[in-house]
C-alpha positions in Angstrom: -203.8 19.3 28.8 -207.8 20.0 29.6 -209.7 17.7 31.5 -213.0 16.3 29.2 -215.2 17.6 31.8 -213.4 21.0 31.7 -212.7 21.0 35.1 -208.7 21.8 36.1 -205.4 20.9 34.4 -203.7 17.6 34.5 -200.3 17.4 35.8 -198.1 14.1 36.7 -196.2 14.1 40.1 -192.7 14.5 38.6 -193.9 17.9 38.3 -195.2 18.9 42.1 -191.8 19.4 43.7 -190.7 22.0 41.2 -194.1 23.7 40.9 -193.9 24.6 44.6 -190.3 25.8 44.7 -190.9 28.2 41.5 -194.6 29.6 42.4 -195.7 31.5 46.0 -199.4 31.9 46.6 -200.7 35.4 46.2 -202.9 35.2 49.3 -206.3 36.0 47.3 -208.1 33.3 49.8 -210.4 31.6 47.0 -209.1 28.3 48.4 -210.0 29.0 52.1 -213.5 31.0 51.1 -215.0 28.2 49.4 -215.1 28.4 45.7 -213.2 25.3 45.3 -214.7 22.6 46.7 -218.5 22.2 47.3 -217.9 19.8 50.0 -215.6 21.7 52.2 -212.0 21.0 53.0 -211.0 17.3 53.1 -209.2 15.9 56.5 -206.7 13.3 56.9 -206.6 11.4 60.2 -203.1 12.8 60.9 -204.8 16.3 59.8 -206.9 15.8 62.8 -204.5 14.6 65.2 -202.0 17.4 64.3 -204.6 20.2 64.6 -206.0 19.1 67.4 -202.4 18.7 69.3 -201.6 22.2 68.0 -205.0 23.8 69.3 -204.8 21.8 72.4 -207.9 20.0 72.3 -208.8 16.5 72.1 -209.5 15.0 68.8 -213.0 14.3 69.6 -213.7 18.1 70.5 -212.0 19.2 67.5 -214.3 17.3 65.2 -217.3 18.4 67.2 -216.2 22.2 67.0 -214.6 22.3 63.7 -215.9 19.5 61.6 -218.9 17.9 59.5 -219.2 14.5 58.1 -219.1 14.0 54.5 -221.1 11.3 52.4 -218.8 8.3 53.1 -217.8 9.4 56.4 -214.8 11.5 55.9 -214.4 14.5 57.7 -214.4 17.9 56.4 -213.5 21.6 57.6 -216.4 23.9 56.2 -216.2 26.9 54.1 -215.3 29.5 54.8 -212.4 27.7 56.4 -212.6 28.7 60.5 -209.1 29.1 60.1 -208.6 31.8 57.3 -208.1 35.7 58.2 -209.8 37.7 55.6 -208.3 40.6 56.8 -205.1 39.6 57.1 -205.1 37.3 54.0 -203.5 34.4 56.1 -203.6 31.1 57.7 -203.7 31.2 61.2 -202.8 27.6 61.2 -200.2 27.4 58.6 -197.6 25.0 59.8 -200.3 22.6 60.9 -202.5 23.2 57.7 -204.1 20.1 56.5 -202.7 18.2 53.7 -204.8 19.3 51.0 -203.8 22.9 51.5 -200.1 22.1 51.5 -200.7 20.7 48.2 -203.2 23.5 46.6 -203.3 24.9 43.9 -202.6 21.0 42.7 -205.6 18.3 44.1 -205.5 14.8 43.2 -208.3 13.1 41.3 -208.6 9.6 43.4 -210.3 7.5 40.4 -206.9 8.5 37.7 -203.4 7.2 39.3 -200.3 9.0 39.3 -202.9 12.2 38.2 -202.7 15.5 39.7 -205.1 18.2 38.7 -204.0 21.6 38.8 -207.0 23.8 40.2 -208.5 26.5 37.5 -210.0 28.6 40.5 -206.2 29.9 41.8 -204.6 32.8 40.2 -201.3 31.1 39.4 -202.7 27.9 37.9 -202.4 29.3 34.5 -198.5 30.2 34.7 -197.8 27.1 36.3 -199.6 25.5 33.4 -198.0 27.6 31.0 -194.4 27.6 32.2 -194.6 23.6 32.2 -196.4 23.4 28.9 -199.4 21.8 30.3 -201.5 24.2 28.0 -200.8 26.6 25.3 -202.4 30.1 26.6 
């Protein structure tokens, strides 16, 4: 179902597992190059720890080198993602990528409990939405 503000497509949490087992990323890079969210790539505290450990640097150093602070004190990776290889159309930290990247093209709407938004930017979103009869194309 289309959101009132025209951004994204609603999905429920029960569909999430099935989404990811049936649909594969086309590696277009739109989500990594900055067309998705104006703020950047949101990082959880666990993302900061995992990425800094993987890169062999302290969390403090990781924050200093790779992130910026949002309006509410949250941490973001800037766009384009510094870990996206445009030449290879791949993520150089794939197994350690942030939680929001693992969920994409599903994004959360914090104001709505148990609701996820299926990004309209991702080329596979309409295929997913049609398959789950979330919208009629």
